[in-house]
N, C-alpha and C positions, 0 to 999 in steps of 0.2 A: 338693586334691581337690575343693574347692568349685567352682572354675572348670570342672573336667573333668566334674562331675556335671551341668552344664547341658546338655551334649549327650549323645546316646544312647551308651551303652556296650555293647560287644560282648565276650563272653567267648571267650578263646582256647581252642580245643578241645585244645591240647597242654599248656600250663602252667596253664590255668584262670584266668589273670589277666584282669581287665576293663579294656579299653582303649577309647579313642574309635574310632568306626568308620573314620575316615580313616587311622588308624595300624595297623589290625589286619592289613592285607595284608603289609606289610613285616615286622611283628613275627612273623607266622606263618611266613614264610620263615626267619627267624632261629631260631625254635624247632625247626623241622624239621631245619635244618642242624646245630644243636647236638645233637639226638637222634641224628643220623646219626654224628657224630664220636664220641659216647660208645659207640655200638654196634660200633665197629671193633674188630678183634682187638687184645688187649693193653690195652684200656681197662678201667677198674674197673666192676664191675657196678652197675646203678642201685639206689638204695635201695628197699627193699620198700614203704615207706610211699608212694612215688610211684605205685604201681600202682593206687591207689584211683580209682574212676571219678569220684567227686565230692570236692570239698574241704569240710571242715566249715564250716558257715555262720558268717559273721562273722570268719573267719580273716584277720588282716592280711596285706597283701602282703609285708611284710618277713619274715614267718615262713616264707613259701614259698621253696623253693630257686630260685636264679636261673637255673641251667642244668639244668632238669629234663629227664629222658628222656621220650619220647612216652608218653602215658597209654594211648592206644588202640593195640593191636597192629596194627590195620589200617594205620595210618600207618607203623609200623615196617616192615611187610612191603613196603609200596609203595616204600620207599627202599632197603632192603637185602635183602629177601627174594628167594628164587630163583624164585618163581612166575612163570609166563609170563602174558602178557595173556590174559584171558578164561579162566583155568584154572577147572575145575569147583569148585564150592563157594564161590566168591567172590561175595558179595552186592553189595558196593559197588564202584564203579569208581574210588574214590579211591586204592585200593592200586595201581591200574594207571597212575596219573598219572605221566607222564614216564618210563615203564618203559624206553623205548628209548634213553634218554640217561643211564643211570647211569654214574658214573665208571668202574666196573670193566668196563663193556661198551663202552668206546670212548674214554673220557677226555674232557677238555675241548678237546683239539686233536689234529690228526693227528700232530704231533710227539710228543705224550705217549705215544701207542701205540708209536711207533717207539723211543722211549727205553726203554719197558718191555721191548721185545723184545731190546734190546741188553744188558740187565742179566743175562741168563742164557745158558747154553750153547745152541747151535743146536737141539739135540734138545728142550730144555725150552721153547724159544720156539714150537716147532711142536706142542706138546702142548696139550690142552684145546680151546679154540674153533678153528674153521677159520680159515685164514689170511685168507679173504675177509671174515670178521667182525672179525678183529683190526685189519685195515688199512682199515676203512671210514672215509672222510674225514669231517671235521666242519665244514668250511667250503666255500663255493662256490669259493674259490681253489684248493682241492685236488681239486675235482670235475673229472674228465677225461671228455671226449666230450660229445655232445649240444650242439654249438656252435650248431645251428640254432635251438634253443629257449632255450638258456641262455648264449649267447655275449654278448660285450660289447654294451651298449646295446640288448639285446632287452627287450621289454615285461615278460616274466616275471622276468628277472633284476633289473630295476629295482624291481618290486613286492616281491621277496624282500629286496632290500637295504634297502628302506624299511620293512620289517616290515609291509607291507600284503598279507597272504596271502589270496587269494581261494579259494573252494571249487574244488578241482581233481579231475580224474580222470586219473591217470597211467597211460597205456596203452603197453605195449611188451613185447618178448620177454623171456624170463628173462635175468637178469644184465646188463641194460642200465643199471641205476642208479635204479630206481624207489624202492626202500626206502632207498637211500643218500640220495636227494634229500629224502625225508621225514625222515631222520635229521638232515640239515643244517638243515632247517626247525625241527626240534625244539630243536636247540642254540641257534638264533637266537631262537626264541620264549621260551626260558628267560631269556635275557638281557633280553628286553623285557617280562618279567613276565606272559607269556601261558601258560596251562596247555596242555600237550600230552599227549593221551591216546592210547594205542596199543591197538588191538584187531585180532585176526585173525579173519576170517570163517570160517576152518576150525575154530575152537574156540569162538568167542563165540556167545552166544544173544541173542535179542531182549531178554530182561530185562537183560543186561549193557549193551546199547545204551541202554535206558531209564534205567538207573542213571546212566550217564555224562551223558545229557541232563538228568536231574533235577539233578545236581550243577552242570552248566554253567548252568542257570537260576538256581540259588542264587548262584553266583559272580558272575553278571552283575548280579543284583538287589542283592546286598549289597555287593560290592566293585568293581563295574564292571570285572571281570576277564574277558577273552576266553578262549575254549576252542577249541583245534584238535583235531579228532578224526580220527585216521589209521586207516583200515580197510584192512588188507592183504588181498589176494585178494578184493576186494569182490564179484566175480562169483559167489562161493560163496553169497552171500545171495540168497534167492529174491525174487520181485517184491514179495510182501507185506512181507517184512523190510525191503526197500529203501524201502518207503513210509513206514517209521517216521521216516526222516530228513527227509522233505519239508517239513513245517511248520516245523521247527527250523532247517533251512538257509535257508528262505525268510525267516524273521524275524531271522536272524543270531544265534540262540542258540549255535550251533556253526558253526565253519568246517570243512567236510568235505574231507578229502583221501583219495581212494580209489586203490588200486593194483590193476591187473589186467593179465593177459596175454591176455585175451580181448577181442574187438571190443566196445566199449561199446554200439554200435548194437544188438547182439543180446542182450547180457547185463545191461545197466543200463537201468532204467526211463527212458522218454523224459521224463517229468516231472522226474526227478532230473537227467538230462543237461542240461535247459534251465536248471537252477539252478547248474550247474558248468561250468567250462571244461575241455575235454578237451586234455591235453597229450600229443602223440604222441612217444614216445621210440624212436629207432631202435637197432638192434643196433650195437654199438661197432665202429668201423673198426679195421683192423689197426694203424694208427699209434697210436690210443688204447690198444689192448690192449698194445702194446709199452711205452708209457709207464707203464701200470699195473703191468706185470710188472717193469720196471726199478725202480720205487718199492718193490715187494715185496722184490726182491733186495737193495737197499740196506738196507732195514730189518732183514733177516736177517743182514747182514754177509757175504753171499756175493759173491765176486769174479767178474767177467765176463771170459772169455778171448776176445779178438778173433782175427782171422786173423793168425797168426804173432807176435802180441805180446799182452801181458797188460794189460788195462785195469782199474784198481782202481775198482770201483764200490761198495766197502764203505765205509760211513761210519765204521767203527771201526778201519780199518786191519787189523792182524793180530789174529786171534782166538786166539792161542796160549794166552792166559790163561784163556779161557772154554771152549775146546773143544780136544780132542786133535789134531784135524786141521783144516786150512783147507779150505773147500769152494769149488770153482770150478764155473762153468757156462759152457758155450760160448755165444757170441753167436748162433750159428746155431740152438741149441736154443731160445732165447727167441723168435727170429723164427718158428720152426716152431710153437711153442706158441701164438703170437699168431694164426697162420693157422688152426690146427686147432680152436681153441675157438669159432670161428664167431661172434665178437662177444659171447660170454658171459663176462663178467669173473669170475663165480663159478666157472665151469668152468676157466678159465685159472689162477686162483690156487690152486684146489684141486688141479689137475693138477701145478702147480709144487710144492706142499707134499708131495704123494704121491711125486713123483720124488726130492725131497731126503730125505724120511724113508726111502725104500727104499735109497738109496745110503748113508745113515748107518748103517742097520742092517747092510748088507753090509760096511761098513768095520769094524764092531766085531768081527765073527766071522771076517773074512778078513784075513790079513797083507797090508799094502799093498806092492805091487811096482810099479815103473815100467813098467806095461803100457800098452796102448792106451787102456784105460778109466780107469786110475788114474794120477795123477802121483806122483812120488816123495815129495812133502811134503804131500799132501792128497788130497781126493776130487774127482773130475771128473764132472760131470753132462753127458752128451752128448745129442744129438738122439734117439738110440734110446731112452734112458732116459725122455725126455719122452713119446715116442710110446707107450712101454709103460705109462706112468702114465695116459694117456688111454684106452688100449685100442683106441679106434676114432675115426675122424673123426666129429665131432659133427654129426649131421644134424637140422636144425630142422624138425620136422613134427609137427603135432598133428591126430590123426584126428578130433577133435571141435571143433576151433577154426577160426579164419579161414584158417590155412595150408592146411587141407583143401580149402576152397573155392577158394583162390587157385591151387593146383596143378591141380585138375580143370578149372578154367577155362582155364589155360594149355595143358593137354593138348588140350582141345576146340578152342581157337583155332589151335593148331599143326597139327592134322589138317585143319581147315577151310582153312588156308593152304597145304596140301600140302607142309609142311616135315617130312619124315620123321625127320630128325635131332633136331629139337626135340621131336617127338612121342615118340620113344624116350627122350629125356632126362627129360621130365616124367613119363612112365610109370615109369621106374626110380626117380625121386625119390619117388614115392608108394609104390611097392612096398617099396623099401629102408627107407622110414620107418615101415613097419608097416601100410600101408593094406590093407583087406580086398579081395582080388582080385575078389570077386563084385560089390562096389560099382563097380569100374572096368568090369567086364564089362556091368553094367546100363547104365552111361552110354554104352558103345559101341553097345548095341542102340538106344538113343535116337538117337545120332549117325547110325546107318545110314539112318534114315528122315528125320531132320530136315535133314541136310546133303548126303547123297548121293542119297537118294530114287530116282526112276525113272531117273536117269542110270546107275545100276548096280544093278538090282534084286537081284543076288546078294549085295550088301553086308549086307542084313538076315539072310540065311542064314548068312553068315560070323559075324556078331555073335552070333546065337543059338547056333551051334556052339561059339564061343569061351566063352560063358557055361556051357554044359553041360560042356565040357572042364575048366574051372576048378572046377566043382562036383564033378566026378568025382575029380580027383587032387589039388587044393589046391596050396598053396605048399610048396616053391619050384618044383616041377616045372611048374606052370601059367604061370610068368612068360613062357616062350617062346611060349605060345599067345596070350597078350595082346599080346606084342610083334609077332607075325605079323599079328594082326588090326589093330593100330594102324598098321603100315606099309602094309597093304592099303588102309586107309581114307585114309591120307595121299596115296597114289598114285592113288586112284580119282577119276573125274570127279565134280563136285559139281553138285547141282541142288536148289534150295529151292522148286521149283514146287508140289509137293503141300503142303509145310509152309506156304507163304505163302497158298495158296488156302484152306486150312482156316482160317487166321487171318482171312481175308476173310469167310468164312462166320460165324465167331464175332462179328466186328465187326458184320456185318449183323444178327445176332440181338440184340446189345446195343443197337444204334441204332434198332431198330424201335420205332415209337410205336404205342400202342394194343395191342389183343389180337393175338396171332400168327394169321396166316391159317390157316384149317382145311385139312385134307388134301382135295384134290379128290375128288369122289365116285367117279370112274372108277378111282382108285387104291386105293380101300378094298376090303378083303376082305368077302365077303357069305356067311358060313357059315350064316345062318338065313334063313327065308322073309321074316320081318319086315324084315330088312336089305335083302333084294333088292327088296321093295316100296318101300322108302325110296329106292331108286336107287343103293345101294352097288354098285360094280363095273360100272355100266351104261356101255356104250360103250368099255370097255377092249379094246384090241387086243393079243392074245397074240403077241408078236414072232416066236417060232419058226415060227408058222403062215404067215408071209409071206416070200416070196422077196426082195421089194424092201424098201428101208428104210421103216419105219413113221413116219408123221407124227403124232406124239402128244406132248402137253405133260405134263411130270412135275413142274414147279414150280407153286406156288400162283399164282393169277391175278395177285396183286400183284407177283410176281417174274418174271413171264413174260418170257423173253428175257434174263434176267440171266446174265452170264458171269463167274464168279469168277476165271478164269484170264486173262482178256483183258488186265487191267491189267499183268500180269507177262510176257506172252508174249514181247515183244521183248527185255526186259531179261534174262529167264532164258535165252533162246536164246543171246544174246551171252555171258553169263557162263559157261554150260556149255561153249560152244565154246572160250572162252579157257582154261578150266581143263583141257580135254582136250588142247589144244595144249601147255600147260605140262607136263602129265603125260607126254606122249609125248617131249617134249624132255628132261625130267629122266631118264627111263628110258634113253634112248639115250646120255646122257652117262655 
């Protein structure tokens, strides 16, 4: 003890032993792991005297128990408790540490979860957590899809494999693998001795973030230990809440990983974006979805029936010992599910789970006969069962997100390009996805003047009438009104003459140096005698009183002779003529 006393000692918050600072990190991990093992079902309850907050002064180390349970309940909850990250009433973020990588919520490897599924009957395997959560991969080798950003020899994959995780913003549609990628980073960081803390912006508050940052500062100062903070749905934090991360991400106190389905350009602070690298994850391809579904089928012990022959995709062979009936699924059913889930792995796996559960329930109450839907020795899941589980084709559309702007832009450009088929498609995509029909009608009013203009002055009347019609009757009856207006606009001749001329006027006003020129005196109204004496309205020629054209200036002296249409005259005439010819040709065909 004499040699150890020469260097500073640090007290372990779990077992209260005093150890050199260089050894406290590894010792703390051992203590927490020992406390976890003792708290598992079937273990003996901890001694009551271990629940004391402090140990008696001068108590020798030999008198203290070697494998003590955690003193603070907060550490115990963080390891085995069921509270979710950022739950109300939690003051400290320590209990949330590594919450997303608990063994019972995913295991240490993907094979572990599959082995756990095999140990019970099929019905028991599907109970509890959703299948998408049970089969979440734990390593990059099991991660399917996103080859563009995580493929072999990519920069991000190299950084993750070398445990050099930068601050990231993971942006992609639902079910593309954002949370799964964070889960993989969490497992990797545990092995490397890095803390991984998970918070959800849907439930966490600013105080929760400050607690985690405060603990990260202590870990970095005392133990030189890094902290990775994962914020799910980071776009739910407002701008002031996001500002909390700025100085700590800048100085490296925490490595921030945020996941969002919204465009970071609109939902994340520009200052925070400059400190993070945005990783764009795309929706999964059909091939990737088929691979994910086949992995799920193997883990459940379900066999795949191909065309005219049976392909055993079960890793357990026959399940006669664990279940009453063998379950089969058609190969075509998996392919259909991969197409209908629209690149959303969560939707695909949950749809598969629902279809299997429904067929198992029907098999328990209905005697099995060798009919079209059931085989003689088992239960068969067909394409119709999968479609019934999904209920409808999954249409990706967000009325408040980027997809909203993408679709209205596609509709506008399709009408401008006189493509009536594409125009109807994008209109239906928006309306079937739940878009407000009045929003579409308002955009059509704008299009009537911006892109058609004086080439067909009746277009504005059509747009206003369509808006009023939608306002009167609403959806779904008004969809045909919008469709008629959209097709009319796609076939109409186009002219941007007025639109561009007005833009030229605005540019003239912005580029003008000095004070704007005054209104000429002869154009001013003179309602009082004083104003007449000052020359207001003097020399103005009232046009209806003259039979011949009146030679009179209406622009200020500085802009005399300026023609805002002249620059466009030749180009607009050619463009309008070309579009009219194209319209006539299309209508005759």
